[in-house]
GUKE-60915 format. One record per residue (C-alpha): residue in three letters; chain; x, y, z. Coordinates in steps of 0.001 Angstrom, whole numbers, always signed. Each point is the difference from the previous one (the first is absolute). Example, Ala and Ser with C-alpha at 12.3 -4.5 7.8 and 13.67 -1.06 7.14 Angstrom:
<recs>
+---------+--------+---------+---------+---------+
: residuo : cadena :       u :       v :       w :
+---------+--------+---------+---------+---------+
:     ALA :      A :  +12300 :   -4500 :   +7800 :
:     SER :      A :   +1370 :   +3440 :    -660 :
+---------+--------+---------+---------+---------+
</recs>
This chain:
<recs>
+---------+--------+---------+---------+---------+
: residuo : cadena :       u :       v :       w :
+---------+--------+---------+---------+---------+
:     MET :      A :  +17071 :  +51973 :  -83327 :
:     ARG :      A :    -447 :   +2871 :   +2161 :
:     ILE :      A :   -1948 :   -1325 :   +2954 :
:     GLY :      A :   +3135 :   -3087 :     -62 :
:     LEU :      A :   +2593 :   +2568 :    +454 :
:     ALA :      A :   -1883 :   +1126 :   +3037 :
:     VAL :      A :    -469 :   -3300 :   +1550 :
:     LEU :      A :   +3442 :   -1064 :    -720 :
:     ALA :      A :   +1564 :   +4233 :   +1581 :
:     THR :      A :   -2684 :   -1412 :   +2927 :
:     LEU :      A :   +1313 :   -3066 :    +720 :
:     CYS :      A :   +3533 :    +883 :    -224 :
:     LEU :      A :     -48 :   +3199 :   +2313 :
:     SER :      A :   -2409 :   -2236 :   +2429 :
:     VAL :      A :   +3309 :   -2522 :    +615 :
:     PHE :      A :   +2317 :   +2849 :    +239 :
:     VAL :      A :   -2147 :   +2042 :   +2632 :
:     CYS :      A :    -924 :   -3271 :   +1471 :
:     ALA :      A :   +3368 :   -1781 :    -182 :
:     PRO :      A :   +1755 :    -334 :   +3885 :
:     ALA :      A :   +3214 :   +2511 :     -35 :
:     VAL :      A :   +2855 :   -1778 :   +1393 :
:     ALA :      A :   +2745 :   +2286 :    +577 :
:     ALA :      A :   +3121 :   -1103 :   -1287 :
:     CYS :      A :   +2147 :   -1510 :   +2377 :
:     TYR :      A :   +4445 :   +1261 :    -268 :
:     GLY :      A :   +2548 :   -1295 :   +2056 :
:     THR :      A :   +4578 :    +315 :    -200 :
:     ASN :      A :   +1846 :   -2626 :   -2604 :
:     ALA :      A :   +1958 :   -1136 :   +2242 :
:     LYS :      A :   +2490 :    -273 :   -1583 :
:     THR :      A :    +216 :   +3427 :   -2432 :
:     LYS :      A :   -1511 :   +2012 :   +2777 :
:     GLN :      A :   -2789 :   +1438 :   -2924 :
:     ARG :      A :   -3418 :    +441 :   +1128 :
:     GLN :      A :   -2649 :   -2625 :   -2192 :
:     ALA :      A :   -2777 :   -1522 :      +7 :
:     VAL :      A :    -446 :   -3482 :   +2067 :
:     HIS :      A :    -418 :   -3524 :   -1662 :
:     GLU :      A :   -3101 :   -1329 :   +1562 :
:     ILE :      A :    -120 :   -3852 :     -89 :
:     TYR :      A :   -2615 :   -2113 :    +489 :
:     ARG :      A :    +897 :   -3431 :   +1138 :
:     GLY :      A :   -2829 :   -3684 :   +1158 :
:     SER :      A :   +2585 :    -833 :   +2655 :
:     SER :      A :     -32 :    +581 :   +3854 :
:     HIS :      A :   +2035 :   +2041 :   +1277 :
:     PRO :      A :   +2885 :   -1843 :   +2888 :
:     LYS :      A :   -1141 :   +2399 :   +2370 :
:     ARG :      A :   -4069 :    +331 :    -455 :
:     TYR :      A :    +368 :   +3793 :   -1642 :
:     PHE :      A :   -2399 :   +1444 :   -2756 :
:     ALA :      A :   +2940 :   +1273 :   -1748 :
:     GLN :      A :   +3433 :   +1178 :     +52 :
:     ALA :      A :   +2145 :   +3052 :   -1351 :
:     THR :      A :   +3523 :    -636 :   -1063 :
:     HIS :      A :   +2446 :    +354 :   -2977 :
:     ASP :      A :    +804 :   -2282 :   -2987 :
:     ALA :      A :   +3214 :   -1306 :   +1334 :
:     SER :      A :   +1870 :    +385 :   -3713 :
:     THR :      A :   -2064 :   +3735 :   -1070 :
:     GLY :      A :    -537 :   +1633 :   +3310 :
:     ARG :      A :   -3501 :    +994 :   -1337 :
:     PRO :      A :   -2425 :    +363 :   +2761 :
:     GLN :      A :   -1938 :   -2557 :     +62 :
:     ILE :      A :   -3739 :   -1677 :   +2060 :
:     PHE :      A :    -553 :   -3814 :    -170 :
:     TYR :      A :   -4161 :    -407 :    +750 :
:     TYR :      A :    -222 :   -3668 :   +1648 :
:     ARG :      A :   -2820 :   -2205 :    +438 :
:     ARG :      A :   -1844 :   +1997 :   +3522 :
:     TYR :      A :    +232 :   +2927 :   -2586 :
:     SER :      A :   -2526 :   -1552 :   -2399 :
:     SER :      A :   -2801 :    -525 :   +1957 :
:     ALA :      A :    +117 :   +3012 :   +2015 :
:     PRO :      A :   -2930 :   +2356 :     -54 :
:     ALA :      A :   +1136 :   +2483 :   -2866 :
:     HIS :      A :     -71 :   +3394 :   +3068 :
:     PHE :      A :   +2725 :   -2183 :   +1842 :
:     LYS :      A :   +1824 :    -394 :   -3426 :
:     ARG :      A :    +739 :   +4153 :    -214 :
:     PHE :      A :   +1298 :    -285 :   +3395 :
:     VAL :      A :   +2020 :   -2282 :    -683 :
:     ARG :      A :   +1168 :   +1473 :   -3268 :
:     ALA :      A :    +416 :   +3158 :   +1572 :
:     HIS :      A :   +2247 :   -1313 :   +3187 :
:     GLU :      A :   +2040 :   -2000 :   -2493 :
:     CYS :      A :    +956 :   +3685 :   -2146 :
:     ARG :      A :    +612 :   +1097 :   +3070 :
:     HIS :      A :   +2584 :   -2296 :    +493 :
:     HIS :      A :   +1436 :    +698 :   -3133 :
:     LEU :      A :     -98 :   +4391 :   +1366 :
:     GLY :      A :   +1735 :   -1311 :   +2556 :
:     TYR :      A :   -2318 :    -281 :   +3039 :
:     HIS :      A :   +1799 :   -3127 :   +1142 :
:     ASN :      A :   -1916 :   -1146 :   +3234 :
:     GLU :      A :   -3469 :   -1679 :    -740 :
:     ILE :      A :   -1874 :   +2875 :   +2733 :
:     ALA :      A :   +1396 :   +3143 :   -2288 :
:     ALA :      A :    -487 :   -1824 :   -2771 :
:     ASN :      A :   -3885 :   -1029 :    +965 :
:     CYS :      A :    +180 :   +4193 :    +843 :
:     SER :      A :    +831 :   +1432 :   -2891 :
:     ALA :      A :   -2313 :   -2405 :   -1851 :
:     LEU :      A :   -2659 :    +653 :   +2191 :
:     ARG :      A :    +301 :   +3634 :   -1046 :
:     ARG :      A :    +747 :    -505 :   -3692 :
:     MET :      A :   -3579 :   -1555 :     +13 :
:     ARG :      A :   -1811 :   +2489 :   +1094 :
:     LEU :      A :   -2676 :   -2574 :   +1402 :
:     SER :      A :   -3438 :    +978 :    +847 :
:     SER :      A :    -311 :    -563 :   +4280 :
:     SER :      A :   -2213 :   -3328 :   -1598 :
:     GLY :      A :   +2350 :   -1149 :   -1732 :
:     LEU :      A :   +2654 :    +403 :   +2383 :
:     ALA :      A :   -2153 :   -1912 :   +2365 :
:     ALA :      A :    -505 :   -3075 :   -2884 :
:     LEU :      A :   +4060 :    +109 :    -101 :
:     ARG :      A :     +86 :    -476 :   +3435 :
:     ASN :      A :   -2398 :   -2797 :    +684 :
:     TYR :      A :   +1368 :   -2425 :   -2956 :
:     ILE :      A :   +3815 :    +977 :   +1818 :
:     VAL :      A :   -1699 :    -983 :   +3327 :
:     SER :      A :   -2331 :   -3208 :   -1486 :
:     ARG :      A :   +2915 :   -1281 :   -1672 :
:     ASP :      A :   +3167 :    +147 :   +2462 :
:     VAL :      A :   +1704 :   +2008 :   -2534 :
:     ASN :      A :   +3498 :   +1444 :    +947 :
:     SER :      A :   +3164 :    +241 :   -1898 :
:     GLN :      A :   +2235 :     +85 :   +3183 :
:     THR :      A :    -598 :   -3689 :    +445 :
:     LYS :      A :   +1144 :   -3210 :   -1535 :
:     VAL :      A :   -3221 :   -2429 :   +1007 :
:     ASP :      A :   -3242 :    +964 :     -38 :
:     GLN :      A :    -766 :    +864 :   +4503 :
:     LYS :      A :   -3927 :    +853 :   +1089 :
:     GLY :      A :    -727 :   +3409 :   +1106 :
:     GLN :      A :   +2983 :    +899 :   -2521 :
:     GLY :      A :   -2097 :   +1643 :   -1944 :
:     SER :      A :   -1232 :   +2513 :   +2233 :
:     THR :      A :   +3477 :    +787 :   +1818 :
:     PHE :      A :   +1138 :   +1250 :   -3551 :
:     TRP :      A :   -2867 :   +2091 :    -433 :
:     ASN :      A :    +353 :   +1464 :   +3201 :
:     LYS :      A :   +3730 :    +511 :   -1014 :
:     THR :      A :    -776 :   +1468 :   -2984 :
:     ALA :      A :   -2978 :   +2195 :   +1494 :
:     ARG :      A :   +2430 :   +1589 :   +2911 :
:     GLN :      A :   +2551 :   +1006 :   -2561 :
:     CYS :      A :   -1829 :    +905 :   -2823 :
:     ASN :      A :   -2219 :   +2724 :   +1299 :
:     LEU :      A :   -2034 :    +319 :   -2610 :
:     GLY :      A :   -2256 :   +3038 :   +1461 :
:     VAL :      A :   -2835 :   -2804 :     +31 :
:     ARG :      A :    -551 :   -2311 :   +2299 :
:     ILE :      A :   +1037 :   -3316 :   -1911 :
:     ASP :      A :     -87 :   -1923 :   +3822 :
+---------+--------+---------+---------+---------+
</recs>
């Protein structure tokens, strides 16, 4: 019995120690102007403007929301973390795409190799939330704008 409890306690502790922490995402309710947890919704559909995700508010309640679209589901974990942080930043008042990138990157505190992995994905997939259609080379342009404006204290371009 004692060994069973020790094993159970070890398993429970390892789950909590090893599980990555996900920071809470808050925004302002558009109707009540009160701070509120963001409702995150996963959709299987594609966004007409090819977004990975979108920060918005519920039309009837005003609750802040993030919709995740089909492109998000197939992205690597490090990019998903960036997208979530970016959309959470929109709910904190960063309405400009590059400013939301910078705030998200600062919040994530990535290593140089983490920043390089994120840059490589954005450039290789031509990710750019500033255009409605995919264009060759736009990921590099988008990342360069982010790198210039962010000034994170490490080289990210």
